[in-house]
N, C-alpha and C positions, 0 to 999 in steps of 0.2 A: 681307059679313066688311069691317072695315074692315083696313089693312095701315100698319107705321109705317114712315118713312123708310128703315130699314134695309131690311126688307124688301120695299118697294117695289125699291130699288136693285138687290138682289138677285133678284128674279122678273124684272127687266127685264134684268138680264144688264149692266148699267151701269158694277160694277165690271169685270167680263172686260172690256168694249170698252175700258178709259181706258189701254189698251195700246195699242191704235189709235192714239188721237188723241196720246199721247206721242211719236208719228212729228215730228209738226207740233212738235214744244218744240227740235228740234234746228236748229241752225244752216243757214244757207242753203247748200249746195254754189257757189257763186257766186265772183266773183273779189270779189278784197279790197275792200272797201268805200274808196271817193276821198274825199280828204278835205274835211269840210264834210260828209257825210252824219250827220243827225240821225233817232235814233229818238223820237218824243214818246208817250206813251199818259195819256189822259186817261179819267177816271170818269164815268159818269154820274147827277146824284142824282134821275131820275126814279124813281119809287116809294119816293124815301128818307123815312122818316116823321119823324125825327129833327131835331134843330136842327142849321145851317149850318155850325155850330163842332163838332158831333159827325161832322159827316160828313165834314169835312174832316181831322178829326184820324186819321178810318179810312183816309182813303185816300191820306193819305200814311203809316200804318203801313203798308201792301198795297203801296206802292212805285211807285205814280200821279206822274205830273208834275203833274196838274192837273187840274180839272174842265169839262166844257164846260154849262152853263147855259142859262138860258130870260133875256134881257136883263132885270134885274130894275126895271120902271117906276119903284116905289113908292121915293120917297128911302130909308125907314129901311132895307126889306130890301137895298137898295143898296146901304147902308152897311156892312151886320152881315156882308154877302156879302165886301163889299170888305177888311173886319178879319179876318174868316176867312181867306180865301187869305194877306194878309198874315203873318198870326203862325204857320201852319206855311208859309211861302215855297213858294206850289204858284201854278202859272198857271191862266190861265182862258182860254177862248174861249166867246163866246155867241153862243147861238142866237135871230135875231130873223126874227119875220115877221107876217103881220098876221092877223088873225081873222074878219073881215064879208065877206058873201057879195057887198054892192055892191061894184064895184070902185073907184072912185074913195074908197071910207072905208076898203078895204083899200088901198090905195096909200099914200093918206095916214099911216096905221098903223104901214105898215114903212118908209116913210122918216122919220118920227117916233122911231123904236126906231131906226133904222139909223145916224143922224146923232148923238145921242146915244152909243149903241153906242162908234165908233168914236172919240168922245172920251176914253175910258177906256181904250184902246189896249190891247185884248186879245190873245191870241197871233193868234189869226183871229177871223172872223163866217162862220159858218153860213147861209145864207139859206134859211126856209122860206117860199121865196116865192111870190107868185102862186097862183092855182086854176087843174085842169086845166080848167074850163069857159069860163076868160076866151079872148077870142080872144088868136090870136098876137101881134099888135099890142100888146095891153094887156099879156100878159105880158114881150113884150120890153122895155117901160118900168122894169120892176121889174130886168132886167140891165140895162137902159143907167147907171141912176143907180148901181145899187153898184161899176159896173167904173169909174164917174166918181170915188167916194168912194173903191176901193182905191189908185188911184191920186193920190188929194189926199195921204191919209194914210200911205200907206205900211202897211197893215194888209191883207194876203187876206182875201177875201172870198170865198167858195164858197155854190155852188147847189147843193141836195141834192139826188139822183134819189129822191124821195119819191114815195109815191100823193096823189093828189088836190093835187099842186103843180104848176111849171109841167114839171119832166123826169120826171111820172110814169110814163113808157111809152117805150122805147128809140125808136124811130123817132121823136118826139115832140120828143126829145132831141138824137138825130142833126140835126134840122135847126136847132135853137137852136148845136148848137155848131159848125159850116159856118157860121155867119152871123154868129157872134162870135170871134172868133181872139182872144181873152184871157181869153173864160169857164172858168174854172178850177170843179173840181167835187169837193162830199161825197160819195165813191162809197155810197150803200148800197143793194148791188147785190140785195140781199135782197127789196127792191120789188117791181123787175122781175123777179124769180122768181115774186113771185106775179102779178101784173099779167097775163104772158106763159104762165102756165098751164106754165113750165116753166123748166130749169136753159140756156137761153138758147144752146142747140148751133146752133139756126137761124137765131143773128142774131151771130155770131162778127166780123163786120165791125163792125159797132155797137159792140158790147162793147169790142172794140180802141181804138175811134175814143175812149170815154168812159176808159177805162183812160187812155191817153197825157193827158187833161187831168184826171186827178186827184191832187188835193194834199193829200186828206184822206177818211178809212175811217171807217164807222161799220161796226162790226166785230159783224155780228149775222149769224146763218147763217139763212137763209130756204127756203123750197122752193116746190115749183110749188101747193100750193095754200094758202100761207101765209106768213107773213113773219116768222116765228120757230119754228125746232124745238122742242121739249119739251124736246130736251136734245142737246146735240152729241158727247157723249159716245155716247149710244147706237148700238144697230149698225145701225139700220133709216135714219139720217139720213147713215152714210158718205158716198153719191154726193153731196150736198149739201155736206157738209163739204168733199171733194174740191175741188168747183167754186168755191166760196168763196176757198180757199188755192190757188187754183192762178190764180184773180185776181188777188189780195190779190199775189201773189210776182211777176208781172208788173209792178204800180206798184214797188214797194218795188225790185225788180232795176233799173228806170229810176233811181229815187233815187239807188240807190247808184253806178250809174255818173256819174250828174249833180254826186254831191256834194252831193245837198241833202234837205231835212228830210222826214220824213215824219212824218203826225200819224197816231194813231187812236182811235177811241171805243168803249171794249166798251161793248153796246149790248143788250142782251138786259136785259129789260121786264118789269114785274107784271104782274099780269091784269088788263087781256084778253089782251096779246099772249102774256101765259105761258101755255099753256093748263093746264088747272083740272079736277080730278075733276066730275062731275055734283053736284047736290043742296047738296054743304059747299062747293066754288068752291075748294077748298084745290091750290095750283099744286102740277103734277107736280117741279119741281125748285124750287130756293132760288135767287132771281134774284142776290143777292151772290155765292153763292158761284160761279155761272157766270161773272161776272163779272171772277170774281179768277181762275178758269182759263184764261179767254182772255187776261187781263193775262200771268200766266206763259205761256203758250202763245204769244204775241206776242212778247213780251222775249225770249226765248231764241231763236226763230224769226229774229228781225229786227235784233238789235243788233249 
């Protein structure tokens, strides 16, 4: 028997649980924001199948400040992207990385994209840098060049806590953080939950160190067995939702006290990040709807 979307929601109790998640859609009960504090929320084009113009139209209408996209290497795609973002008065951050398994080729790919990306003056650059199987000295090379470019161009350059990349695991990231005083992070802690098969209660010191270095957050909620829950409104994910908001609250509280910007990316992804039904591969939730839900929750909580 197949279920309609409405029947599925009723069966799983998502409608009943929406009242719980709404508790996060209330302002943090903290001190007043210091002058200079700013919240920016970016959209992801991951899984979006229509034109870049339509993407920009929809995220502008939804209330995003801009989007985080992979740096477009092709001139035509780059021109289309820049024109659409200008048309809708949206800001942009870039994802930059390499793809080859061999270190030297990968490093050259990374440098090529990064040096071109900084010249377009994005709000920030998020690095998918290095690989988990490179040596510490090889991965350090990615961090070192990014720190130099960040200083030269006065553009924030972050490294993401992402599986398969430099900061794929908490204890590995801890060593790079301790070695590099200026290393700043994109926190996608859902990956660490997956890697360590836990909500990281046994690594509080390392998590606290990462939170102190975080300037940008990928707001996807993971769990001990995967980087993305099926639907954060479902009651079975309460512990994971609580844990992620507790981590994010600490970062935002620090930014408010410092009077500085914090940026988020709503990053619930499409299949196969999004769990699907067997055989049909129908997603268990609507990706766009989940990200808009996160946008509105984050805006209400952290503005």
